[in-house]
N, C-alpha and C positions, 0 to 999 in steps of 0.2 A: 488547596489540594495539590499533591505532587503530580507533576505532569510527566507521565511515562509513555513512551512509544515502543511498541513491539513491531519489528520489521521481520517478515517472513522471507528469507532469502536462501532457503535450503534446496529448492528444486533445480532440476536439470534445464528446464526451458527448451524442451525439444521442438516446440512449434516454431521457435525463432531460427532453428537450424544452425545455431552457433555452438562452438565447443567450450564456451565459457558460461558460468552462472550469469543469469540475466542482469544481476546487479552490477556486474563488471563490464557490461556492454556500454560502449560509448555512443553518445548522441551529441552532435555538434561540439565535439572535442572534450567532453567530460563524461565520466561514468555515471550510471543511474544513481549509484549510492552517493556520489559526490553532490548531485542535485538534492538528494534527500537530506543529507547531513547539513548542507547549507540552509535548507528550508526549515529544518527542525532545531535550529540553534536555541530556541526558547525552551526546549525540553529539559527537564531536570535529570532524566535518565533515558537513554536509548538502549534497547535490547535488540540484538540481531540474531535470529535463528539461522544457523548455517548447517549445511549438509554436503551437497555436491561441491567438490574442490574447496572444502572448508578452509584448509590451510592458506590457500591463495586469497580467499575472501578476507580472512582475518588479517593477513599481512597487509593487504592494500588498504582496508578500512582503518586499521590501527595507525597507519601512517598519517591519515587525515584527521582522525579523532581517536586518541588512545583511551578515551573514557568509555567508549562503546563496550557494553557487556555482551559477550557471545554465549549463546546456548546451542548445544549440538543436537540436531535431529539425526540420529545415527540410522534411522529407518527411512531416510528421505526418499529412497527409491520406491517405497511401497505406501507412503503416507501422503498427505496433502496439506494445503494451506491451513485448513482449520486445525489440524493436529499440530502443525508448527506453532500456530498462535497459542494453543493450549500449553505447549512446552515453554514457550517464551514468557507466558504469564505466571508460571509457577512461583509461588512465594509472594505474589502481589495480593494486596487486600482491597485495593481501590480500583477505580476504573482506569482504562488505558486506551490509547489510540492504537489501533491495529492497522498496519499498512503492508501492502504487498511489495516485495523487493523489486518488482519490475515497473514501478510507477514513479514518474517524474512529477514533482510538485513545484508549482510556481509561487511567487510571492503572495499573490491574492489568496490562494488556498492555504498557504502557511499561516497567514494572519487569521483566517477564519477558523482553522483548526485550533490555534492557540486560544482564541477567544472562547470557543465552545468548550474546550478542555478545562479552561478556568471556571466556566459556569457550571460544569458538572452534568450538563444535559446530554443524554444519549443522542447520537446522530449517525447517519449513514451518508457518505459522500457520493454525489451523483454528478455526472457531466453530460453535456450534449453528446448524443450517440455519434461516435466517430471511429471506434476500433473495428478491427476486421471480424471479431467474433464476440459481440457484446452480450452481456446479461442485461436485458432491458429492465428498467425500473419504472413502475407506474406511480405518478405523483398526484396527490390530491391534498389541497389545503396545506401545501409545503411539507407534506409527510410522504414517506415511501410506503405504499400500500401493497405492492406486489412486485415479484421478480419473475422473469420468464425469458427463455431462449427463443421462443416462437412468437410471442405476442409483442408486436412492435410498439415502440415508444420513442419519443424524442430524447429520452434520457436513458443512461445506462449506469450501472454500478461502477463507481470510480475507485474501487479497491482500497477503501479506507472506512473505518467505522470506530466510533468511540462508545464503549460500553463496559459494563461491569465484567470482571474476569469470571465471576460466578456463572455467567451465561455461556461459558465455553465448555465443550465436552470433547473428549478424545475419541472421536468417531470419524470413520473414513467416509465423510460426505463433503460436498462442496460448501464453502463458507456461506454462500447466500441461502442455502437450505437452513443453516443454523440461524441466520438472521430472520428468516420467515416466521419463526416461532414468536418473535417479539414485535412484529409489525402491527400497527403503523409506528414508524420511528421518524423523527425529524429528518428532513432532507437538507443537506448542506450542498449548495450548488458550487462546483469547483471547476478549475481548468486543468485537472490532472491529466496526464498523458500516460496511458497504459501501453506497454510494449510487449505484446505476445507474439507478433509475427513480423516479418520483414516489412510488410506494408505499414504496420503500426510504427516501426522504427523510422521509416521514411517520413511518415506524417509528423512524428514527434520532432524530427530534425527541422522540418519546414516550419513548424510552429515556433520552435526556439529561435530560429533565425529571423522569423517575421516579427516576433515579440520579445526582443532582448530585454526590454524594461521589466518583463515579468519573470523570465526564466534564466537570464544570464546574471548569476550572482557574483561573477568575477569582474564585472564592469567597474 
């Protein structure tokens, strides 16, 4: 099976309070997209959906990996992650790994993603709750059974899922709402670092510096 990754990097990232797309934000000396491209070197194809400051994103990403395929979400200001995934998956007939452009992946998560993408089994990535605004995930028998903003759990959605492109719709709702239709789905436990807020960025930098063996691909 061809291993395809779709990265949604079209949004403004207003909660972080930066004037850059979140994929261009640096954590411990490297941009988020650099961590992603390093971690996804096993992929046969990487597609990145761009919108806000698209030219700048394309220029910087292409310098690191000229093989990345770019898809424009020209309505990025009024659409969301789910719609970017839909655009990025156009023309695909198999399953793909869908990843948010504000998520740093470590070596451990990269190995897991590669293994499960090769197996062809649908999965949702979860991590121990640590972000400032988590979407909690309920786990039973190593499967995600529910999502909630209000119902606490020790796990949260880690902004990555592997599923058939046929399960995507171009509807302006949150991605976890789309996933809820197909629960329960296998949970893959990862060490992903989501960066939505300045507190998330501070936490990510601390984790990278504390665990260079997992996150520092440049050692």
